[in-house]
TIBAGU-452568 format. One line per 3 residues: their letters; for each residue x, y, z of C-alpha. Coordinates in steps of 0.5 Angstrom, whole numbers, plus 2048, in hexadecimal, padded with zeros to 3 digits. Layout:
a> X:Y:Z ~ ...
***
This chain:
msa> 836:84A:775 ~ 830:846:777 ~ 82E:845:77E
ave> 82F:83E:77D ~ 836:83F:77A ~ 838:844:780
had> 835:83E:785 ~ 83A:839:782 ~ 840:83D:782
asp> 83E:83F:78A ~ 83D:837:78B ~ 843:833:78F
plr> 848:830:78A ~ 847:828:789 ~ 84C:823:78C
lvi> 84D:81C:78C ~ 850:817:791 ~ 855:812:78E
rsk> 859:80D:791 ~ 85E:809:78D ~ 865:806:78E
shg> 869:80B:78B ~ 866:811:78E ~ 863:80F:794
vef> 85D:813:796 ~ 85C:819:793 ~ 857:81F:791
lgg> 856:820:78A ~ 852:826:786 ~ 84C:824:782
pts> 84A:828:77C ~ 846:82E:77C ~ 83F:82F:77A
rda> 841:833:774 ~ 846:82D:772 ~ 841:828:773
ssg> 83C:82C:76E ~ 841:82E:769 ~ 841:82B:762
eaa> 849:829:762 ~ 84A:822:760 ~ 851:822:763
tta> 852:81F:76A ~ 855:824:770 ~ 859:821:776
lpt> 857:822:77D ~ 85B:827:781 ~ 85E:825:787
lep> 85C:829:78D ~ 860:825:792 ~ 865:81F:791
ada> 865:81A:796 ~ 86B:819:79B ~ 86F:813:79B
glr> 86C:811:7A2 ~ 865:810:79E ~ 868:80B:799
srt> 867:805:79D ~ 85F:807:79F ~ 85A:801:79E
lla> 854:804:7A0 ~ 850:80B:79F ~ 84A:80E:7A1
vap> 847:815:79F ~ 842:819:7A4 ~ 83B:819:7A1
ngs> 83C:820:7A0 ~ 843:820:79D ~ 846:824:7A3
rva> 84B:81F:7A5 ~ 84F:819:7A3 ~ 851:813:7A7
tng> 857:80E:7A5 ~ 85A:808:7A8 ~ 85E:802:7A6
gga> 866:800:7A6 ~ 866:800:7AD ~ 865:807:7AF
pls> 860:80A:7B3 ~ 859:80D:7B0 ~ 85A:814:7AD
vtd> 855:819:7AC ~ 856:81E:7A7 ~ 852:825:7A6
ass> 850:825:79F ~ 850:82D:79F ~ 857:82E:7A3
les> 85A:828:7A2 ~ 85C:827:7A9 ~ 85D:820:7AC
vil> 85B:81E:7B3 ~ 85E:817:7B5 ~ 85A:812:7BA
pad> 85D:80E:7BF ~ 862:808:7BD ~ 85D:803:7BF
tav> 859:805:7B9 ~ 85E:802:7B4 ~ 85A:7FC:7B4
ver> 853:7FE:7B4 ~ 84F:7FA:7AF ~ 849:7FF:7AD
faf> 848:806:7AE ~ 843:80C:7AB ~ 841:813:7AC
spl> 83B:816:7AF ~ 836:819:7AA ~ 839:820:7AB
gtf> 840:81E:7AC ~ 840:820:7B4 ~ 842:819:7B6
llt> 846:813:7B4 ~ 844:80C:7B6 ~ 849:806:7B6
wqr> 848:7FF:7B8 ~ 84D:7F9:7B9 ~ 84C:7F2:7BC
ada> 84A:7F2:7C3 ~ 84F:7F1:7C8 ~ 84D:7F1:7D0
akf> 854:7F3:7D2 ~ 856:7F9:7CD ~ 84E:7FB:7CC
pdg> 84A:7FA:7D3 ~ 845:7FF:7D1 ~ 844:7FC:7CA
slr> 848:7FC:7C3 ~ 843:801:7BF ~ 846:808:7C1
vwr> 844:80F:7BF ~ 849:814:7BE ~ 849:81C:7BC
ard> 84B:81D:7B5 ~ 84D:824:7B6 ~ 853:822:7BB
gsf> 853:81B:7BC ~ 851:81A:7C3 ~ 84D:814:7C6
vrs> 846:815:7C7 ~ 843:80E:7C9 ~ 843:807:7C9
lhc> 83D:803:7C7 ~ 83D:7FB:7C7 ~ 83D:7F7:7C1
kql> 840:7F0:7C1 ~ 83E:7EE:7BA ~ 83D:7F3:7B4
kkt> 837:7F1:7B0 ~ 836:7F1:7A8 ~ 833:7F8:7A8
gld> 83A:7FB:7AB ~ 83B:801:7AF ~ 835:804:7AC
gtl> 830:7FF:7AF ~ 833:7FF:7B6 ~ 833:806:7B8
aws> 82F:80B:7B3 ~ 82F:812:7B4 ~ 829:817:7B2
gde> 82A:81C:7AC ~ 82C:821:7B1 ~ 830:81D:7B6
rva> 82C:81F:7BC ~ 82A:818:7BE ~ 82D:811:7BC
fhc> 82A:80A:7BC ~ 82F:804:7BF ~ 82C:7FD:7BD
vtn> 82E:7F8:7C2 ~ 82B:7F1:7C4 ~ 823:7F2:7C4
tvh> 824:7F9:7C5 ~ 825:800:7C2 ~ 828:805:7C6
vls> 827:80D:7C5 ~ 82C:811:7C6 ~ 82D:819:7C6
ste> 833:81C:7C3 ~ 830:823:7C3 ~ 835:825:7C8
aaa> 83A:821:7C4 ~ 83A:825:7BE ~ 83A:82B:7C2
aad> 840:829:7C5 ~ 844:827:7BF ~ 843:82E:7BC
aed> 845:831:7C3 ~ 84C:832:7C7 ~ 849:82F:7CD
dat> 849:828:7CF ~ 842:825:7D0 ~ 844:81E:7D0
ssl> 840:81C:7D6 ~ 839:81E:7D3 ~ 83A:81B:7CC
frs> 835:815:7CA ~ 830:815:7D0 ~ 82B:810:7CF
lga> 824:813:7CD ~ 821:80C:7CE ~ 820:805:7CA
vrc> 81B:801:7C7 ~ 81B:7F9:7C7 ~ 81B:7F5:7C1
edv> 81C:7EE:7C1 ~ 822:7EB:7BD ~ 823:7F2:7B9
aav> 829:7F2:7B4 ~ 829:7F9:7B1 ~ 827:800:7B2
avs> 826:805:7AD ~ 824:80D:7AE ~ 821:812:7A9
pap> 826:817:7A6 ~ 821:81D:7A8 ~ 824:822:7AC
rap> 81F:824:7B1 ~ 81A:820:7B6 ~ 817:81B:7B6
ygl> 81C:817:7B3 ~ 81A:810:7B0 ~ 81C:80A:7B2
avf> 81C:803:7AF ~ 81E:7FC:7B2 ~ 820:7F6:7AE
vpe> 81E:7EF:7B2 ~ 821:7E9:7AE ~ 81D:7E2:7AD
lkg> 81F:7DD:7B3 ~ 81C:7D6:7B5 ~ 816:7D7:7B0
rpa> 814:7DE:7B2 ~ 814:7E3:7AC ~ 818:7E8:7AB
svk> 815:7EF:7AC ~ 817:7F7:7AB ~ 814:7FC:7B0
tta> 814:804:7B0 ~ 812:809:7B5 ~ 814:810:7B6
ypf> 818:813:7BC ~ 816:816:7C1 ~ 812:810:7C2
pgn> 80A:812:7C1 ~ 807:811:7C8 ~ 80D:80D:7CB
snn> 810:80F:7D2 ~ 816:80C:7D0 ~ 818:813:7CC
att> 81B:815:7D3 ~ 81F:80F:7D6 ~ 825:810:7DB
aaa> 82B:80D:7D9 ~ 82A:809:7E0 ~ 823:806:7DE
ekd> 825:805:7D7 ~ 826:7FD:7D7 ~ 81F:7FC:7DB
aaa> 81C:801:7D6 ~ 81E:7FD:7D0 ~ 81C:7F6:7D4
tpd> 815:7F9:7D6 ~ 813:7FE:7D0 ~ 80D:802:7D1
akf> 807:7FF:7CF ~ 805:805:7CB ~ 80A:804:7C6
awt> 808:801:7BF ~ 80C:801:7B9 ~ 809:806:7B3
cak> 80A:801:7AE ~ 80C:7F9:7AE ~ 80D:7F4:7A8
sff> 80E:7ED:7A9 ~ 811:7E8:7A3 ~ 815:7E2:7A2
raq> 81B:7E1:79E ~ 81F:7E7:7A1 ~ 825:7E5:7A4
dvt> 828:7EC:7A3 ~ 825:7F3:7A1 ~ 827:7FA:79E
irw> 823:7FF:7A1 ~ 823:806:79D ~ 81F:80C:7A0
spg> 81C:811:79B ~ 820:818:79C ~ 81A:81B:79F
gha> 819:815:7A4 ~ 812:814:7A1 ~ 813:80C:7A0
ila> 818:807:79F ~ 81A:801:79A ~ 81C:7FB:79D
qth> 81F:7F6:798 ~ 820:7EF:79B ~ 825:7EA:799
tdv> 826:7E3:79A ~ 82C:7DF:798 ~ 828:7D9:794
dat> 822:7DA:790 ~ 81D:7D5:792 ~ 819:7D6:78B
ggs> 820:7D4:787 ~ 81F:7DA:783 ~ 825:7DE:785
yyg> 82C:7DB:786 ~ 82E:7E2:78A ~ 828:7E0:78F
gtg> 821:7E3:791 ~ 81F:7EA:791 ~ 819:7EE:793
lyl> 817:7F6:794 ~ 812:7F9:799 ~ 810:800:79A
lsa> 80E:802:7A1 ~ 80C:809:7A3 ~ 80F:80C:7A9
tsd> 809:810:7AB ~ 803:80B:7AA ~ 802:803:7AA
fec> 802:803:7A3 ~ 807:7FE:7A0 ~ 807:7FA:79A
lvp> 80B:7F5:795 ~ 80D:7FA:78F ~ 80B:7F7:789
lpk> 811:7F6:784 ~ 811:7F8:77D ~ 813:7F1:77B
egp> 813:7EA:77F ~ 81A:7E8:781 ~ 81F:7EB:786
vad> 820:7F2:789 ~ 826:7F5:786 ~ 826:7FC:789
arw> 821:801:78C ~ 823:808:78E ~ 81F:80E:790
ept> 81F:815:78C ~ 824:819:790 ~ 820:820:791
kgr> 819:81F:794 ~ 819:817:794 ~ 812:816:792
efi> 814:812:78C ~ 819:80C:78B ~ 81B:808:785
via> 81C:800:785 ~ 820:7FC:781 ~ 81D:7F4:781
gtt> 81C:7EE:77D ~ 820:7E9:779 ~ 825:7EC:774
paa> 823:7F0:771 ~ 821:7F4:777 ~ 81B:7F9:777
aal> 81B:800:77A ~ 815:804:77D ~ 814:80A:781
ydl> 80F:80A:787 ~ 80C:80E:78B ~ 80B:80E:793
ear> 805:809:792 ~ 809:804:78E ~ 805:806:788
ply> 809:806:781 ~ 80A:80C:77E ~ 80F:80B:778
sfg> 812:806:775 ~ 819:806:772 ~ 819:800:76E
aah> 81D:7FA:76F ~ 824:7F9:76E ~ 82B:7F6:771
rnv> 82B:7FB:777 ~ 82C:7F9:77E ~ 82E:800:782
vsw> 82A:806:783 ~ 82E:80D:784 ~ 82A:813:785
sph> 82D:81A:784 ~ 82D:81E:78B ~ 828:823:788
grf> 824:81E:786 ~ 823:820:77F ~ 828:81B:77B
lal> 828:814:77C ~ 82D:80E:77A ~ 82A:807:779
cgf> 831:803:779 ~ 833:7FC:777 ~ 839:7FB:77B
gnl> 83C:7F5:77F ~ 83B:7EF:77B ~ 837:7F3:775
agd> 83B:7F6:76F ~ 83B:7FD:772 ~ 835:800:76E
vdf> 832:807:771 ~ 82C:80A:76F ~ 82C:812:771
wdv> 825:815:772 ~ 822:81C:774 ~ 81D:819:779
kkk> 819:820:779 ~ 818:81F:771 ~ 817:818:771
kkl> 81C:818:76C ~ 822:813:76A ~ 828:818:769
htr> 82D:812:766 ~ 830:80B:767 ~ 837:80A:769
nip> 83C:804:76A ~ 840:805:770 ~ 843:7FE:771
cav> 847:7FC:777 ~ 844:801:77C ~ 845:800:783
dyg> 844:806:787 ~ 83F:80B:783 ~ 83B:811:785
wap> 838:818:784 ~ 83C:81E:785 ~ 839:823:78B
dsr> 837:828:785 ~ 833:822:781 ~ 837:824:77B
sfl> 83C:81F:77B ~ 83C:817:77C ~ 842:813:77E
aat> 844:80C:77C ~ 84B:809:77F ~ 84E:803:77D
lap> 851:800:784 ~ 856:7FB:787 ~ 855:7F5:789
rmn> 84F:7F4:785 ~ 852:7F6:77F ~ 85A:7F6:77F
vdn> 85B:7F9:778 ~ 858:7FF:775 ~ 857:803:77B
avr> 855:80A:77A ~ 850:810:77C ~ 84B:812:777
iyr> 846:818:777 ~ 840:818:772 ~ 83B:81E:771
ydg> 834:81E:774 ~ 832:81B:76D ~ 837:816:76D
tgp> 83B:819:768 ~ 843:819:769 ~ 847:817:76D
vvv> 849:81E:76E ~ 84E:81C:773 ~ 853:816:773
ked> 858:814:778 ~ 85C:80E:777 ~ 863:80F:77B
rap> 861:80D:782 ~ 861:805:781 ~ 860:801:785
lfe> 85A:805:787 ~ 856:803:78D ~ 851:808:78E
crw> 84E:80E:78B ~ 847:812:78D ~ 845:819:78D
lpt> 846:81D:793 ~ 83F:81E:796 ~ 83C:826:795
paa> 835:828:797 ~ 831:828:790 ~ 82E:82F:792
lyp> 834:832:791 ~ 834:831:78A ~ 82E:833:785
drg> 829:82E:782 ~ 82A:82F:77B ~ 827:82B:775
psp> 82A:829:76F ~ 82E:82F:76B ~ 82D:830:764
ask> 834:82D:762 ~ 831:827:765 ~ 82D:826:75F
arl> 833:827:75A ~ 837:822:75E ~ 831:81D:75E
aqa> 830:81E:756 ~ 837:81D:755 ~ 838:817:759
aas> 831:814:756 ~ 834:815:74F ~ 83B:812:750
sts> 837:80C:753 ~ 833:80B:74D ~ 839:80C:748
ssa> 83C:807:74C ~ 836:802:74B ~ 835:803:744
vgs> 83D:802:743 ~ 83C:7FB:746 ~ 836:7FA:742
taa> 839:7FB:73C ~ 83F:7F7:73E ~ 83B:7F1:73F
adg> 837:7F2:739 ~ 83D:7F2:735 ~ 840:7EC:738
aas> 839:7E8:737 ~ 83A:7EA:730 ~ 841:7E8:72F
rlp> 83F:7E1:731 ~ 83A:7E1:72B ~ 83B:7DD:725
rgg> 83E:7E2:71F ~ 838:7E0:71B ~ 833:7E3:720
paa> 82F:7E0:726 ~ 82F:7D8:726 ~ 828:7D5:724
dak> 829:7D0:729 ~ 82A:7D5:72F ~ 829:7D2:736
paa> 823:7D4:73A ~ 824:7D9:73F ~ 825:7D7:746
yvp> 81F:7D6:74B ~ 81E:7DC:74F ~ 819:7DB:755
paa> 813:7E0:755 ~ 815:7E4:75C ~ 81C:7E6:758
rgr> 819:7E8:751 ~ 819:7EF:750 ~ 81F:7F0:753
gst> 824:7ED:74E ~ 825:7E6:74C ~ 82C:7E6:74D
laa> 830:7E5:754 ~ 833:7EC:753 ~ 82D:7EF:752
qmr> 829:7EC:758 ~ 82F:7EE:75C ~ 82F:7F6:75A
aer> 827:7F6:75B ~ 829:7F3:762 ~ 82E:7F9:763
dgq> 82A:7FE:760 ~ 824:7FC:765 ~ 81F:7FA:760
fgg> 81B:7F6:765 ~ 816:7FA:767 ~ 814:802:766
sgk> 814:807:76B ~ 80E:80B:76D ~ 809:80D:772
vtk> 806:807:776 ~ 7FE:807:775 ~ 7FD:800:779
pfg> 800:7FD:77F ~ 805:7F8:77E ~ 803:7F1:77F
ggv> 7FC:7F3:77E ~ 7FB:7F4:786 ~ 7FA:7FA:78A
pga> 800:7FD:78E ~ 7FE:7FD:795 ~ 7F8:7F8:795
ask> 7FB:7F3:79A ~ 7FE:7F8:79E ~ 7FB:7FB:7A5
ggp> 7FB:802:7A3 ~ 7F4:802:7A0 ~ 7F0:800:79A
pga> 7F4:7FF:793 ~ 7F7:805:790 ~ 7F6:809:797
avp> 7FB:80F:798 ~ 800:80E:79D ~ 7FE:813:7A3
gla> 802:819:7A4 ~ 805:818:79D ~ 801:81D:798
ppt> 800:81A:791 ~ 802:81F:78B ~ 7FB:821:789
esr> 7F9:824:790 ~ 7F6:82A:790 ~ 7F9:830:793
nkk> 7F5:830:79A ~ 7F7:829:79B ~ 7FE:82B:79A
rke> 7FE:830:79E ~ 7FB:82C:7A4 ~ 800:827:7A3
aqr> 805:82C:7A4 ~ 802:82E:7AA ~ 801:827:7AD
krk> 809:826:7AC ~ 80B:82C:7AF ~ 807:82A:7B5
eaa> 809:823:7B5 ~ 811:826:7B5 ~ 80F:82B:7BA
eae> 80C:826:7BF ~ 812:821:7BE ~ 817:826:7BF
aql> 814:828:7C6 ~ 814:821:7C8 ~ 81B:820:7C6
aqa> 81D:826:7CA ~ 819:823:7D0 ~ 81D:81D:7CF
eaa> 823:820:7CF ~ 822:824:7D5 ~ 820:81E:7D9
taa> 826:81B:7D7 ~ 82A:821:7D9 ~ 828:822:7E0
pde> 82C:81F:7E5 ~ 82B:819:7E9 ~ 827:81A:7F0
gpk> 82B:814:7F4 ~ 82B:80D:7F3 ~ 826:809:7EF
pan> 822:803:7F0 ~ 825:7FD:7ED ~ 820:7FC:7E7
ggg> 822:804:7E5 ~ 81B:806:7E5 ~ 818:804:7EC
psa> 814:7FE:7ED ~ 80D:7FE:7EA ~ 80A:7FC:7F1
taa> 80D:7FD:7F8 ~ 80E:7F7:7FC ~ 808:7F8:800
elt> 804:7F7:7FA ~ 807:7F1:7F8 ~ 804:7EA:7FA
qde> 808:7E5:7FE ~ 80A:7E1:7F7 ~ 80C:7E7:7F4
llk> 810:7E9:7FA ~ 814:7E2:7FA ~ 815:7E3:7F2
kqk> 818:7EA:7F3 ~ 81C:7E7:7F9 ~ 81F:7E2:7F5
glk> 821:7E7:7EF ~ 824:7EC:7F4 ~ 828:7E7:7F7
kkl> 82B:7E4:7F0 ~ 82C:7EB:7EE ~ 830:7EC:7F4
kav> 834:7E6:7F3 ~ 836:7E8:7EC ~ 838:7EF:7EF
ael> 83C:7EB:7F4 ~ 840:7E7:7EF ~ 842:7ED:7EB
rak> 844:7F1:7F1 ~ 849:7EB:7F3 ~ 84C:7EB:7EC
vda> 84D:7F2:7EB ~ 850:7F2:7F2 ~ 855:7EC:7F0
gav> 857:7F0:7EA ~ 854:7EB:7E5 ~ 84F:7F0:7E2
vps> 84F:7F7:7E0 ~ 848:7F9:7E1 ~ 845:7FD:7DB
adq> 840:802:7DC ~ 83A:7FD:7DC ~ 83D:7F9:7E1
rek> 83F:7FF:7E5 ~ 838:801:7E5 ~ 836:7FA:7E7
ldr> 83B:7FB:7ED ~ 838:801:7EF ~ 831:7FE:7F0
aag> 833:7FA:7F5 ~ 830:7FE:7FB ~ 82A:7FF:7F8
lea> 829:7F8:7F7 ~ 82A:7F6:7FE ~ 825:7FC:800
ela> 820:7F9:7FC ~ 821:7F2:7FE ~ 821:7F4:806
dve> 81A:7F7:804 ~ 818:7F1:801 ~ 81A:7EC:807
akl> 817:7F1:80C ~ 810:7F0:808 ~ 811:7E9:808
ael> 813:7E8:810 ~ 80C:7EC:811 ~ 808:7E7:80D
***
């Protein structure tokens, strides 16, 4: 037995999560690698691992942890339930979670984040709540009155190792430490009081969303989006935490607000890009945290070229100020853009008017390979980055091209109509396509195809109506990265022969039909002239059926290596990052020498060590106990009363009296029982003594003058 087969046998089994009206939420076993690679034509049924009980049949919402460790379900008037994917043990959260509108897991499944509409009486500390997924215990509340279009991920985003979290509020992004939270979630002792301490904040006017790189170690890449407002262009900015050269890395919770209001003068964004016609944006980080793809969108296309609105695609580096507009393979809207999932040094873009074109790019936005033009709008990478599916789903016919990216070879083209949920198995050997309700209320089914597009090897149609179906995530490293098997060539040859024979039968039938319409004596002498065919359509057949077949076969432009930039321009020529075609600093091109690669690796290790030391220092500073009451501004005044002029003293006196008046009004409401103070309000009341002392100092100085 080969090492690859032994590794495959030792790999964890594949599982799916399915939600249907008849069976509720259930785990189903997927096909093994041996089943998916076998040449059997017959389909095999999915074995049921754990059927759902009656209590889960009315569930209407489902969330799966990114690492596949837990599943959360909600709906039917029942509280939120968290189920361990291994032991199948469930934890029920409090009753008020029955009305949550959004919920999601942290990257490692340690925490569950829930949001419901703000209610000052029920949730004085905020309606964005964090729970321990292990036991369902409450951790902390955060303020979020209105959820933005980006959802929970754009409001509270974790780093890949869950060590820090970034909370997006009005004009500020707060940095929270969850290191002890993760430790407490796996330990038996309760350390809730020390969870989610503030590590600092960064000021960003009108920030609408945040996105954090999935890299599992510091420094952590951070990207923010600021939408258009009153004629001001939208912008996307990137930086790294710990913030380079910024003292806000270590800011106590009491000084957090003032630190955000008066950011360190040394702080600067690593890279920023401004652009118009961007109402919202989708930010996609490369798996290695090297760069981001910012895909912009507007509801109305100002050029009138698309009914679905305008789009744009920009590339921003996370380690330098390099940014550029990605040159599209074809002029038109951007349908999809996805990073290669392993190293993240390449990405694929589908763009252009129908039929759209697809191309592979490097980290400098230079096109490397063209996949041709066809009716495709979805890019789906296999977890190992070897296989690729270019799909035409949604309002397209459902044709899918399966590619071997390593060899730049198209394996097969398959028609998979009406696919709603789709995706690769964690072992990269199977492709799932499910027809779901309510988009399709008939023919609901789960179909699983091989990596080369042949099959399906699994068909399951006894779960109608079917609402959700997806693979249970599992780390791809647990499965071997295998290329096409020898049996794949035989299957593809058989599929090609079957397609050729069916086409030949259709052509023969068409010819026979045409011959039967001719007079018995032979062709008519006065036969009608052939219909006019436009020059652009010549060579693809003169009939409408021939042109439709050409469209389905993607015969609009061959695939191959790109020898010159798209559009005649040079990527990055208009960017700030350097001369046209300049390499992104810190990102090694594929043709580097060994010495350069070694120096690059050493530099990255040094940066990671420095970032780790800064983060540890910030955590130690915030963990230190408070040394008595703090001044009203949290960090102490920038100048003492003795150093201020008379005009400055008068302004400060006025400001302190205004703050004391607000504190007095709040205290009166609390004493009357009209308001239940939140954590911020209690902190405001505690600062009254410090404000009075500072006001007395200012008035004494004014009396001396």
